[in-house]
C-alpha positions, -999 to +999 in steps of 0.1 A: +817-147-902+802-179-905+830-185-879+823-160-858+783-170-857+796-208-853+817-197-821+785-180-808+769-207-810+790-231-796+792-205-769+759-207-764+754-241-768+782-243-737+760-216-716+729-243-719+751-270-712+762-254-685+731-240-672+711-272-674+736-287-652+735-256-631+694-264-629+705-302-623+723-296-591+701-276-579+670-297-582+700-318-567+702-298-538+663-288-533+657-329-529+685-334-503+672-305-484+639-320-484+648-348-477+669-335-444+638-318-432+616-349-439+646-363-415+646-339-390+608-336-386+607-372-381+637-370-355+613-342-335+586-361-337+603-392-321+615-372-291+582-354-290+570-391-285+594-400-261+592-370-243+556-374-241+553-407-229+578-404-204+562-372-189+523-398-193+543-422-171+556-403-144+522-382-140+506-419-139+532-426-112+525-394-092+487-404-099+494-433-077+512-417-052+488-393-049+456-417-046+481-438-021+486-407+002+450-396+003+440-429+011+470-431+041+455-393+055+417-406+047+430-434+070+450-415+096+418-386+096+395-417+106+423-430+136+425-398+148+388-389+153+385-428+170+414-411+188+396-380+197+365-398+211+383-419+233+400-385+247+367-371+253+349-401+267+381-408+291+376-366+299+340-372+307+346-400+329+370-378+345+351-348+354+323-370+372+315-357+406+343-366+434+314-380+460+304-410+429+342-415+433+345-414+470+315-436+472+322-464+451+355-465+467+337-470+502+315-493+489+346-515+478+361-506+507+325-521+530 
């Protein structure tokens, strides 16, 4: 009976050692899991920052292009307005009565 008790004690002791090993392995695996999660989060943050920097650079580039196009559009609009004024002046000059033109020609002939 004493031998049986000693054998059971040894068996329980062996189970305890195995349970401790298993718990240590579980702790190591959890630590690895948290390390991998942290590294993954850091990598995601790096990629997000890189993406945002690229997006901001492109947005800035497009903003500069938009400002340049707006400036050119304004210049072209001013040129168009000047051209339209010139056309209107020529149109008015061309619509003067023919008598005035012939009188001017007659006086220049003399």
